C-alpha positions as CSV (number, residue, x, y, z in Angstrom):
1,M,308.6,130.8,-83.5
2,V,311.4,131.9,-85.8
3,T,312.3,135.6,-86.3
4,I,314.1,136.5,-89.6
5,P,315.3,140.0,-90.5
6,A,313.7,141.9,-93.4
7,E,314.1,145.5,-94.5
8,P,315.6,147.9,-92.0
9,G,313.3,148.6,-89.1
10,T,311.1,145.6,-90.0
11,T,311.1,142.0,-88.8
12,I,309.1,139.0,-90.0
13,E,307.9,136.6,-87.3
14,K,307.4,133.1,-88.8
15,D,305.1,130.8,-86.9
16,P,304.4,127.3,-88.2
17,R,300.7,127.7,-87.3
18,L,300.1,131.4,-88.4
19,G,302.6,131.8,-91.2
20,S,304.7,135.0,-91.7
21,R,303.6,138.3,-90.2
22,P,305.7,141.5,-90.7
23,T,306.0,143.9,-87.7
24,Q,307.3,147.4,-87.7
25,T,309.8,148.4,-85.0
26,I,309.6,152.1,-84.4
27,K,312.0,154.1,-82.1
28,I,310.6,157.4,-81.0
29,K,313.2,160.1,-80.5
30,D,312.8,162.9,-77.9
31,S,312.0,166.3,-79.4
32,R,314.5,169.1,-78.9
33,S,312.2,170.9,-76.5
34,Y,311.8,167.8,-74.3
35,S,315.6,167.2,-74.4
36,A,316.2,170.8,-73.4
37,F,313.7,170.4,-70.6
38,R,315.4,167.3,-69.3
39,V,318.8,169.0,-69.3
40,F,317.4,172.1,-67.5
41,N,315.5,170.0,-65.0
42,G,318.6,168.0,-64.2
43,I,320.7,171.2,-63.7
44,A,318.0,172.7,-61.5
45,I,317.8,169.6,-59.3
46,I,321.6,169.6,-58.9
47,V,321.6,173.3,-58.0
48,I,318.8,172.8,-55.5
49,C,320.5,169.8,-53.9
50,A,323.8,171.8,-53.7
51,V,322.1,174.8,-52.1
52,T,320.3,172.5,-49.6
53,L,323.4,170.4,-48.7
54,Y,325.8,173.3,-48.4
55,P,324.7,174.6,-44.9
56,F,324.8,171.1,-43.4
57,L,328.2,170.3,-44.9
58,N,329.5,173.6,-43.7
59,I,328.3,172.8,-40.1
60,I,330.1,169.4,-40.3
61,A,333.3,171.1,-41.5
62,Q,333.1,173.7,-38.7
63,S,332.5,171.0,-36.1
64,F,335.9,169.4,-36.9
65,S,337.9,172.6,-37.5
66,S,340.1,174.7,-35.2
67,E,338.9,178.0,-33.9
68,G,341.6,180.0,-35.8
69,Y,340.3,178.9,-39.2
70,I,336.6,179.3,-38.1
71,N,337.1,182.9,-36.8
72,A,339.0,183.8,-40.0
73,G,336.1,182.5,-42.1
74,Q,338.2,180.0,-44.0
75,V,336.0,176.9,-43.4
76,N,333.6,176.0,-46.2
77,L,333.1,172.3,-47.0
78,I,336.4,170.8,-45.8
79,P,337.5,170.9,-42.1
80,R,340.6,173.1,-41.5
81,G,342.9,172.3,-38.6
82,F,341.2,169.1,-37.5
83,N,340.1,169.4,-33.9
84,V,337.7,167.3,-31.8
85,T,338.1,169.2,-28.5
86,T,334.6,170.5,-28.5
87,F,333.2,167.0,-29.2
88,E,335.0,165.7,-26.1
89,V,333.8,168.6,-23.9
90,V,330.1,168.4,-25.1
91,M,330.0,164.6,-24.9
92,S,331.4,164.8,-21.4
93,D,328.6,167.1,-20.3
94,S,326.1,165.0,-18.2
95,M,323.3,167.5,-18.9
96,F,323.7,167.1,-22.6
97,W,323.2,163.3,-22.4
98,R,320.3,163.8,-19.9
99,N,318.5,166.1,-22.3
100,Y,319.4,163.7,-25.2
101,A,317.7,160.8,-23.3
102,N,314.7,163.0,-22.7
103,T,314.4,163.7,-26.4
104,V,314.5,160.0,-27.2
105,I,311.8,159.3,-24.6
106,Y,309.6,162.2,-25.6
107,T,309.9,161.2,-29.3
108,V,309.1,157.5,-28.8
109,V,306.2,158.1,-26.4
110,A,304.7,161.0,-28.4
111,T,305.0,159.1,-31.7
112,A,303.4,156.0,-30.3
113,I,300.5,158.0,-28.9
114,A,300.1,160.0,-32.1
115,M,300.1,156.9,-34.3
116,V,297.4,155.2,-32.2
117,L,295.1,158.2,-32.1
118,T,295.6,159.2,-35.7
119,T,295.2,155.7,-37.1
120,C,291.9,155.1,-35.1
121,F,290.5,158.5,-36.0
122,A,291.5,158.2,-39.7
123,Y,290.0,154.7,-40.0
124,A,286.7,155.8,-38.5
125,L,286.5,158.9,-40.8
126,S,287.2,156.7,-43.8
127,K,283.9,154.9,-43.4
128,R,281.3,156.7,-45.4
129,H,278.4,155.2,-43.4
130,L,279.7,156.9,-40.2
131,K,277.1,159.2,-38.7
132,G,278.4,162.7,-38.3
133,R,281.3,162.0,-40.6
134,S,281.2,165.4,-42.3
135,F,281.0,167.2,-38.9
136,F,284.1,165.4,-37.6
137,I,286.1,166.0,-40.7
138,G,285.1,169.7,-40.7
139,L,286.0,169.9,-37.0
140,A,289.4,168.5,-37.7
141,V,290.0,170.8,-40.6
142,F,288.9,173.8,-38.6
143,T,291.7,173.2,-36.1
144,M,294.2,173.6,-38.9
145,F,293.4,177.2,-39.3
146,F,292.2,178.3,-35.8
147,N,293.3,177.5,-32.3
148,G,292.7,178.9,-28.8
149,G,295.9,180.9,-28.7
150,L,299.1,180.7,-26.6
151,I,297.8,181.9,-23.3
152,P,294.6,179.8,-23.2
153,N,296.7,176.7,-24.1
154,Y,299.2,177.5,-21.3
155,V,296.3,178.0,-18.8
156,L,294.8,174.7,-19.9
157,I,298.0,172.7,-19.6
158,N,298.7,174.3,-16.2
159,A,295.2,173.6,-14.9
160,M,295.4,169.9,-15.9
161,G,298.7,169.6,-13.9
162,F,300.8,168.7,-17.0
163,T,303.4,171.4,-16.3
164,N,306.9,169.9,-15.8
165,T,305.7,166.5,-17.0
166,I,306.1,164.5,-20.2
167,W,302.4,164.9,-20.9
168,A,302.9,168.6,-21.7
169,I,305.1,167.5,-24.6
170,V,303.4,164.5,-26.0
171,L,299.6,165.2,-25.7
172,P,298.9,168.7,-27.1
173,N,300.1,167.8,-30.6
174,A,299.1,164.2,-30.5
175,I,297.1,164.4,-33.8
176,S,298.3,166.2,-36.9
177,V,295.4,167.1,-39.1
178,F,297.5,166.8,-42.2
179,N,298.7,163.3,-41.3
180,L,295.1,162.5,-40.4
181,L,293.7,163.4,-43.8
182,V,296.5,161.5,-45.6
183,M,295.7,158.4,-43.6
184,K,292.0,158.8,-44.1
185,A,292.5,159.0,-47.9
186,F,294.6,155.9,-47.8
187,F,292.0,153.9,-45.8
188,E,289.2,155.1,-48.2
189,N,291.0,153.3,-51.0
190,F,291.4,150.1,-49.0
191,S,289.6,146.9,-50.3
192,Q,286.1,146.9,-48.9
193,E,285.7,143.3,-50.0
194,L,288.6,142.2,-47.8
195,E,287.1,143.9,-44.8
196,E,283.7,142.3,-45.4
197,A,285.4,138.9,-45.7
198,A,287.1,139.5,-42.4
199,E,283.9,140.6,-40.8
200,I,282.2,137.4,-42.0
201,D,285.0,135.4,-40.4
202,G,284.0,136.9,-37.1
203,L,286.4,139.8,-36.6
204,T,285.2,143.0,-34.9
205,T,285.9,146.5,-36.2
206,Y,289.1,146.8,-34.1
207,G,290.1,143.2,-35.1
208,I,289.8,144.2,-38.8
209,L,291.9,147.3,-38.2
210,W,294.7,145.7,-36.2
211,R,294.9,142.3,-38.0
212,I,294.0,143.2,-41.6
213,V,294.3,146.9,-42.3
214,I,297.4,147.9,-40.5
215,P,299.6,145.0,-41.7
216,L,298.7,145.9,-45.2
217,S,299.4,149.6,-44.7
218,K,303.1,149.5,-43.9
219,A,303.9,152.2,-46.5
220,V,301.6,154.9,-45.1
221,M,302.3,153.9,-41.5
222,A,306.1,154.2,-42.0
223,T,305.6,157.6,-43.6
224,M,303.4,158.8,-40.7
225,I,305.9,157.5,-38.1
226,L,308.7,159.5,-39.9
227,F,306.6,162.6,-40.0
228,Y,305.7,162.4,-36.3
229,A,309.1,161.4,-35.2
230,V,310.8,164.3,-37.0
231,S,308.3,166.8,-35.7
232,F,308.6,165.7,-32.1
233,W,312.4,165.4,-32.3
234,N,312.8,168.9,-33.5
235,A,310.2,170.5,-31.3
236,W,311.5,172.8,-28.6
237,F,308.9,175.6,-28.0
238,Q,306.5,173.5,-25.9
239,A,309.3,172.2,-23.7
240,F,310.6,175.8,-23.3
241,L,307.1,176.9,-22.4
242,Y,305.9,174.2,-20.1
243,L,309.1,172.9,-18.5
244,D,311.0,174.8,-15.9
245,R,313.6,172.3,-14.8
246,R,316.8,171.8,-16.8
247,E,316.9,168.1,-16.2
248,L,313.5,167.8,-18.1
249,Y,314.6,169.7,-21.2
250,P,314.9,167.9,-24.5
251,V,318.2,168.4,-26.4
252,T,316.6,171.0,-28.7
253,V,316.2,173.3,-25.7
254,Y,319.8,172.6,-24.7
255,L,320.8,173.6,-28.2
256,R,318.5,176.7,-28.1
257,N,320.2,177.8,-24.9
258,L,323.6,177.5,-26.5
259,L,322.5,179.5,-29.5
260,A,321.0,182.1,-27.2
261,G,324.1,182.2,-25.1
262,A,322.4,181.0,-22.0
263,T,324.9,178.3,-21.5
264,G,328.6,179.2,-21.4
265,T,331.6,177.1,-21.9
266,E,332.3,177.3,-18.1
267,Q,329.1,175.5,-17.4
268,M,330.2,172.7,-19.8
269,G,333.4,172.1,-17.9
270,G,335.8,173.5,-20.5
271,A,339.4,174.3,-19.4
272,A,340.6,177.9,-19.7
273,G,342.8,177.1,-22.7
274,E,339.9,175.3,-24.4
275,G,337.4,178.1,-24.0
276,T,338.1,179.9,-27.3
277,Q,338.0,176.6,-29.3
278,I,334.8,175.5,-27.6
279,A,333.1,178.9,-28.1
280,S,334.0,178.9,-31.8
281,N,332.2,175.7,-32.8
282,V,330.1,174.5,-29.9
283,Q,326.9,175.4,-31.8
284,S,328.0,173.4,-34.9
285,V,329.0,170.4,-32.8
286,T,325.7,170.4,-30.8
287,M,323.6,170.8,-34.0
288,L,325.4,167.9,-35.6
289,L,324.9,165.6,-32.6
290,T,321.3,166.6,-32.4
291,T,320.3,166.0,-36.0
292,L,322.5,162.9,-36.7
293,P,320.1,160.3,-35.3
294,I,317.0,161.5,-37.2
295,I,319.1,161.7,-40.4
296,C,320.2,158.1,-39.9
297,L,316.6,157.1,-39.7
298,Y,315.8,158.3,-43.2
299,P,317.5,155.6,-45.2
300,F,315.5,152.8,-43.5
301,L,312.2,154.5,-44.2
302,Q,313.0,156.0,-47.6
303,K,311.5,153.1,-49.6
304,Y,308.2,153.7,-47.9
305,F,308.2,157.5,-48.0
306,V,307.2,158.4,-51.5
307,R,304.9,155.4,-51.9
308,G,303.1,156.2,-48.6
309,I,302.5,159.8,-49.6
310,M,301.2,158.8,-53.0
311,L,299.0,156.0,-51.7
312,G,297.4,158.4,-49.2
313,S,296.8,161.3,-51.6
314,V,295.9,159.8,-55.0
315,K,292.5,158.4,-55.5
316,A,292.3,155.0,-57.2
C-alpha cells in the first residue's frame, strides 16, 4: 500500500487492489473550559499532595534536627543542626525492639488469618445458588453499623482466656466487612465457565478456589493484604485494652506511651546531657521508625492497588 499526500489534512491511500481512497485526518482540540479544568485539576492535586506530605516531611526533618532549632520552631522541611542522638538512644532500647518484633508477628499472623477467612467467606457469598446467601450478606453488613459495645467485647475476650495473648489482637477484627464485600464483587465477576471446566476435571470446591481462582486474583488479593496489613500495623487500642504486660505491647502502644508521657527519657537510658535532645524529638524519631516499614511496602503493591479496587467494585 502506498500513501501519497493530497490537500492539507487529507491523505490518499493507494492500494493496487482497491484503487485510491481519500481519508480525512482530523485533530480535535480541547475546548477552553476543558483546558481550564485540566489546569485547575493539576493545581488542586499538587496542593493536596503538598498538604498531605508536609506533616510527614516535617517529622523527618525534626527527627534529624538538634533540640535548639526544634524548640525555637525553626525546623520545617529541612533538618537544622543535624543530630542522630535520639536515633541511637531509641534503637538501643531493648523494649522498643521487643515491641517492634511483636508488631511484625501480630501483623503477619493477623493478616494471614484475615485473608483466609475473608477469601473463603467472600467466595461462598459470590455463589448465587448458595442457600441463605441474602441472610449472610445482611448479617455481615449489619455488623458494619452495630456491635456489642466495648464492655461486652472485653468481657467476651476475657471469658475466652485471650487476655495477654496474641489472639486478643488477631481474632476480633479477623474479617473486615468492607474488604469482604470488595472480594465478593470480584469473585462474582469471575469466569463461571472456567470454574465449570475445573469441576469437570475433578476439582472440588476448595480445589477450584485454591488452584484456579486465587492464582488468577493476584490484584485483589494484594490489595486486601495491603489493607489488612496497614490496619493491623497501626492498631493500638486493642493491645492497650487487652494486654497488661509491656513485653507484649506492639510498637504502636510504645509510641502511644511516649506521646502520652508515660515513658520518660530516663527509662530509655539517655544520659543526663542527652535528656533535652531526646525529649525534643523522641516522638518524631519513634513515629518515623514505626511508619517506615509499612511505607516501604507500598511501592511493591502499588501496581496491584488501583486495579484490585476497580476489579472488585466495578461490575463487568
